[in-house]
C-alpha positions in Angstrom: 95.2 129.1 92.8 96.6 127.5 89.7 95.1 128.0 86.3 95.8 126.5 82.7 95.1 128.5 79.8 94.2 127.3 76.2 94.6 129.3 73.0 93.7 127.8 69.7 94.8 130.6 67.5 98.7 131.3 67.9 98.3 134.9 66.5 96.1 135.7 69.4 99.3 135.5 71.7 100.3 138.8 70.0 97.1 140.5 71.3 97.9 143.0 74.0 94.8 142.1 75.7 96.0 138.7 76.3 99.2 139.7 77.9 97.4 142.1 80.0 95.1 139.4 81.1 97.9 137.1 82.1 99.9 139.9 83.8 96.8 140.9 85.9 96.3 137.2 86.9 99.9 136.8 87.9 99.8 140.1 89.9 97.0 138.5 92.1 99.2 135.7 93.0 97.5 133.2 90.6 100.0 130.8 88.9 99.0 130.3 85.2 100.5 128.3 82.4 99.6 127.4 78.9 98.6 124.2 77.5 97.9 122.7 74.0 96.5 119.3 75.1 95.5 117.4 78.2 98.9 115.9 78.5 100.3 119.2 79.5 97.9 119.6 82.5 99.9 119.9 85.8 98.8 118.4 89.1 97.0 120.7 91.4 95.5 122.8 88.5 92.2 124.4 89.6 90.5 125.2 86.4 91.2 125.7 82.6 90.8 129.2 80.9 89.7 129.3 77.3 91.0 132.4 75.5 89.2 132.9 72.0 85.8 132.4 71.0 83.2 129.4 71.2 85.3 127.3 68.8 88.2 127.6 71.2 85.8 126.9 74.1 84.7 123.7 72.5 88.3 122.5 72.1 89.2 123.6 75.8 86.0 121.8 77.0 87.3 118.5 75.8 90.5 118.9 77.8 88.5 120.0 80.9 86.0 117.2 80.6 88.5 114.5 80.5 90.4 116.0 83.4 87.2 116.9 85.5 88.1 120.4 85.8 85.9 123.4 85.4 86.4 125.8 82.4 85.8 129.5 82.0 85.6 131.2 78.5 87.3 134.6 78.0 86.0 136.0 74.8 88.3 137.3 72.2 86.1 136.2 69.3 82.7 137.4 68.0 79.3 136.2 69.5 80.7 134.3 72.5 77.8 132.4 74.1 80.0 129.9 75.8 82.9 132.4 76.0 80.7 135.2 77.4 83.3 137.0 79.6 85.5 139.9 78.2 89.2 140.1 79.2 88.3 142.7 81.9 89.4 143.1 85.4 86.0 142.0 86.8 86.9 138.4 85.5 90.3 138.4 87.3 88.6 139.7 90.5 86.1 137.0 90.5 88.8 134.4 89.8 91.1 135.7 92.5 88.3 135.8 95.1 86.8 132.6 94.1 83.3 134.1 93.5 82.7 132.4 90.2 79.6 130.3 89.9 80.0 126.8 88.7 77.3 125.2 86.5 76.9 121.9 84.8 76.3 121.6 81.0 74.9 118.4 79.6 77.2 116.6 77.1 76.0 114.2 74.1 77.3 110.6 73.7 77.7 109.4 70.2 78.3 105.8 69.1 78.6 104.9 65.4 77.6 101.3 64.1 78.5 99.8 60.9 76.1 98.0 58.5 76.6 94.8 60.4 75.6 96.4 63.9 79.2 96.3 65.2 80.6 99.5 66.9 83.1 101.4 64.8 85.3 104.4 65.2 85.7 106.3 61.8 89.1 108.1 61.4 88.9 111.4 63.3 85.8 110.3 65.4 85.2 111.9 68.8 82.5 110.4 71.0 81.3 113.5 72.9 79.7 116.7 71.9 78.7 119.9 74.1 76.7 121.7 71.3 75.5 119.4 68.6 75.9 116.2 66.7 75.3 116.5 62.7 75.0 114.1 60.0 75.4 116.0 56.6 75.7 115.3 52.9 79.1 115.0 51.2 78.0 115.7 47.5 75.3 117.8 46.0 72.5 115.4 46.4 70.4 115.6 49.5 70.2 113.0 52.2 67.3 110.9 53.1 67.7 110.8 57.1 65.9 108.2 59.0 65.4 109.0 62.6 64.0 107.2 65.5 63.2 108.5 69.0 63.4 105.7 71.6 62.8 103.3 68.8 59.8 105.1 67.5 60.6 106.0 63.8 59.8 109.5 62.5 58.9 110.3 58.7 61.9 110.5 56.6 63.8 113.8 56.3 65.0 114.8 52.8 67.6 117.4 53.6 71.2 118.5 53.4 71.5 116.8 56.9 70.2 116.6 60.5 71.5 117.7 63.7 70.8 116.8 67.4 71.7 119.7 69.7 71.6 120.3 73.4 70.3 123.4 75.0 73.8 124.8 75.1 73.8 124.4 71.4 70.6 126.0 70.7 72.7 129.3 70.1 75.0 127.5 67.7 74.3 125.6 64.4 70.7 124.7 65.5 69.9 128.6 65.6 71.3 128.9 62.0 68.8 126.1 60.8 65.8 127.6 62.5 65.8 125.8 65.8 64.4 127.3 69.0 66.5 129.1 71.6 66.7 127.2 74.8 68.0 128.5 78.1 71.1 126.6 79.1 69.4 124.9 82.1 66.7 123.5 79.9 66.7 119.6 80.1 66.0 119.0 76.3 67.5 118.0 72.9 66.6 119.6 69.6 66.2 117.5 66.6 66.4 119.6 63.5 66.7 119.0 59.7 69.3 121.1 57.8 68.0 122.8 54.7 65.0 120.3 54.4 63.3 119.7 51.1 60.1 118.9 52.8 58.5 122.3 53.7 56.1 120.8 56.3 58.9 119.7 58.8 60.1 121.6 61.8 62.6 121.3 64.5 61.4 119.0 67.3 62.2 119.4 71.1 62.3 116.1 73.0 63.4 115.5 76.7 67.1 115.0 77.2 66.8 111.3 78.2 65.7 110.6 74.6 67.8 108.0 72.6 68.1 109.3 69.0 69.1 106.9 66.3 70.0 108.3 62.8 70.4 106.4 59.5 70.8 108.0 56.0 70.4 107.2 52.4 73.0 108.9 50.2 73.8 108.7 46.4 77.4 109.5 47.2 77.7 106.4 49.3 78.6 108.3 52.5 78.1 111.2 54.8 79.7 113.6 57.2 79.5 113.4 60.9 80.3 116.3 63.0 80.7 116.3 66.8 80.9 120.0 67.7 83.8 121.2 65.6 85.3 117.8 64.7 84.4 115.8 61.5 84.7 112.3 60.2 83.4 110.2 57.3 80.5 107.8 57.6 80.3 104.7 55.5 77.0 103.9 53.7 74.7 101.8 55.9 76.1 103.4 59.2 73.8 104.1 62.3 74.6 107.1 64.6 73.2 106.7 68.2 73.0 109.8 70.2 72.0 110.2 73.8 73.0 112.2 76.9 76.2 110.9 78.3 77.1 110.2 81.9 79.6 113.1 82.1 78.9 116.8 82.1 80.9 120.1 81.5 81.8 122.1 84.6 81.4 125.7 83.4 82.6 128.8 85.4 80.6 132.0 85.1 80.4 135.3 86.7 77.6 135.7 89.3 76.1 138.8 87.4 76.1 136.9 83.9 72.6 136.5 82.4 71.6 134.5 79.3 68.8 136.8 78.4 71.1 139.8 78.4 73.6 137.9 76.4 70.9 137.3 73.8 70.1 141.0 73.7 73.6 142.1 73.2 75.0 139.3 70.9 71.9 138.8 68.9 70.5 142.3 69.1 67.3 140.7 70.3 64.6 143.2 70.3 66.5 146.0 68.4 64.1 147.8 66.0 65.1 151.0 64.3 61.6 152.3 64.7 62.2 152.4 68.5 65.4 154.2 68.4 
């Protein structure tokens, strides 16, 4: 077996847990090498390991999707819903024995159109997102966000922005703005305003096949578009179209991994001092 590993933060290479993990993998006869982008992938590579937190996983996922390789997250960060595995020997055992399970995670496709309807690619634009796509304000004034679902317009959101999240992203930015938690196998999208001024609006769950169109009104003349952890500037009059893409992320996990248990341990779900 040959594995590539991706580390976003160089300082993590000084972590003793990283060197112990790499030594453990090598001792099992697994060839492993470091990459910083897709061009460094070698032929015959079986999977990509992401060493870090969920932000690192999102960057590694872009490499894995482009190469059609599975990716596993090894958590050296904090919460770690995508990078749920610690750098313990149980992970090495599963990789060496080929007993990991592979699951598919939906990926969003993003298209930006200019005021004249032509497709544009703003500087820094990336057309795919695993967690969420967000349109947000640049200045202190709120945005007027016009949203259509399969061509059916919703009432205008007056807010700091709006996000469209996958079920994978329900525990990311969507959770912070009051969105629902969805199990990763849920075939849904979450449409949620960011800090809405309308007190009577709530996040909306729609089928994952839904096509979402977003336009905005801004006093500053533009807005910020984020696809996961990549940002670019949107010009005034731009339209953002979001839908489920034709590709998916191949994610490796341990057989005993459990999303509900992850919620309990990472979000302290159900913890109550009265019961302790």
